[in-house]
C-alpha positions as CSV (number, residue, x, y, z in Angstrom):
1,M,7.6,-1.1,-12.9
2,I,6.3,1.2,-10.2
3,V,3.0,2.9,-10.9
4,H,3.2,6.2,-8.9
5,L,-0.3,7.0,-7.7
6,S,1.0,10.3,-6.2
7,T,4.3,12.0,-7.0
8,V,4.5,13.6,-3.5
9,S,3.6,10.6,-1.4
10,W,6.2,8.8,0.7
11,G,4.2,5.7,0.5
12,P,2.6,3.5,-0.4
13,Q,3.3,3.2,-4.1
14,F,1.6,0.3,-5.8
15,L,4.0,-2.0,-7.7
16,V,2.9,-4.0,-10.7
17,P,5.1,-6.3,-12.8
18,T,4.3,-4.4,-16.0
19,I,2.2,-1.5,-17.2
20,A,0.7,-3.7,-19.9
21,I,-1.3,-5.8,-17.4
22,K,-4.9,-4.6,-17.6
23,K,-6.8,-7.6,-16.3
24,Y,-5.9,-9.7,-13.3
25,F,-6.9,-13.3,-12.5
26,G,-6.0,-16.1,-10.0
27,C,-3.2,-15.5,-7.5
28,I,-2.2,-11.8,-7.3
29,V,0.8,-10.5,-5.4
30,L,0.3,-7.0,-4.0
31,R,3.5,-5.0,-3.3
32,E,4.3,-1.4,-2.2
33,S,7.4,0.7,-1.9
34,L,8.4,3.3,0.6
35,D,10.3,6.5,-0.2
36,D,12.5,7.3,2.8
37,E,13.5,10.7,1.5
38,L,9.9,11.9,1.1
39,L,8.9,10.4,4.5
40,N,11.7,12.3,6.2
41,R,10.7,15.5,4.4
42,E,7.1,15.1,5.5
43,L,8.1,14.3,9.1
44,S,10.1,17.6,9.1
45,V,7.1,19.6,7.7
46,L,4.9,18.0,10.4
47,K,7.6,18.9,13.0
48,I,7.9,15.3,14.1
49,S,11.4,14.5,15.3
50,G,12.6,11.0,15.7
51,Y,13.4,8.0,13.6
52,P,11.2,5.3,12.0
53,T,11.3,2.1,14.0
54,G,8.8,0.0,12.0
55,V,6.6,0.0,8.9
56,T,3.5,-2.0,8.3
57,N,1.4,-2.1,5.1
58,A,-2.2,-3.4,5.3
59,W,-4.0,-4.5,2.1
60,Y,-7.7,-4.1,1.4
61,I,-10.0,-4.8,-1.6
62,R,-13.5,-3.7,-2.5
63,K,-15.7,-3.9,-5.5
64,K,-15.7,-0.6,-7.3
65,G,-18.7,1.5,-6.0
66,N,-18.9,-0.2,-2.6
67,Q,-18.0,1.7,0.5
68,T,-16.7,-1.2,2.6
69,W,-13.1,-2.5,2.4
70,I,-12.2,-6.2,3.0
71,K,-8.8,-6.8,4.5
72,V,-6.8,-9.3,2.4
73,G,-3.5,-9.2,4.3
74,E,-0.8,-7.2,6.1
75,S,3.0,-7.2,5.8
76,S,6.0,-5.6,7.6
77,N,8.6,-7.2,5.3
78,R,10.2,-4.3,3.5
79,Q,12.8,-6.4,1.8
80,M,9.9,-8.2,0.0
81,D,8.1,-4.8,-0.8
82,F,5.4,-5.5,1.8
83,A,4.1,-8.3,-0.4
84,V,0.8,-10.0,0.2
85,R,-0.6,-12.7,-2.0
86,F,-4.3,-13.3,-2.4
87,D,-6.5,-15.5,-4.6
88,S,-8.8,-13.4,-6.8
89,S,-10.6,-16.6,-8.0
90,E,-12.9,-16.2,-5.0
91,L,-14.1,-12.9,-6.4
92,E,-16.7,-12.4,-9.1
93,N,-15.5,-10.7,-12.3
94,G,-15.6,-6.9,-12.3
95,E,-13.9,-3.7,-11.4
96,Y,-12.2,-3.6,-8.0
97,Q,-10.1,-1.2,-6.0
98,V,-7.1,-2.2,-3.9
99,L,-6.1,-0.1,-1.0
100,G,-2.5,0.0,0.5
101,F,-2.5,1.5,3.9
102,M,1.0,2.1,5.1
103,S,1.8,3.0,8.7
104,V,5.2,4.1,10.0
105,K,6.0,4.1,13.7
106,V,8.3,7.0,14.6
107,K,10.2,7.0,17.9
108,S,11.0,10.4,19.4
109,E,12.6,11.2,22.8
110,D,9.4,11.3,24.7
111,R,6.8,9.3,22.7
112,D,6.0,7.1,19.7
113,I,4.0,8.5,16.9
114,I,2.3,6.6,14.0
115,V,2.0,8.3,10.7
116,S,0.0,6.7,7.8
117,R,-0.6,7.1,4.1
118,Q,-2.9,5.4,1.7
119,N,-3.1,4.8,-2.0
120,I,-5.8,3.2,-4.1
121,A,-5.4,1.5,-7.4
122,D,-8.1,0.0,-9.8
123,L,-8.0,-3.6,-10.7
124,D,-10.1,-5.4,-13.4
125,I,-10.6,-9.0,-12.1
126,R,-11.3,-11.6,-14.9
127,N,-11.2,-15.1,-13.6
């Protein structure tokens, strides 16, 4: 099941195993998807010519209401949906937010450009 946080975003899109999960505990696998069609459309709108040569998705978490993000991992493995595993048992129970920050390197004739998007999802951690 893909929970689309934005219907016009090329990425990242937060993947969860089922919409029924409301509370998370223990080992959590964070995954994202990338929509190539929307990415190409946005590159065209931005007048960026070239082709994607790499994608990286960094993962961050913070307690809801805090301003500071803590990085929990990073992945370039698109075949595994940019999966990163982290152990939530180190966190105290409560409402959290997870941030997926996806960056795509685009190679054009004369330069490399990095475009990025972010999405935030709420998590209720109950260990």
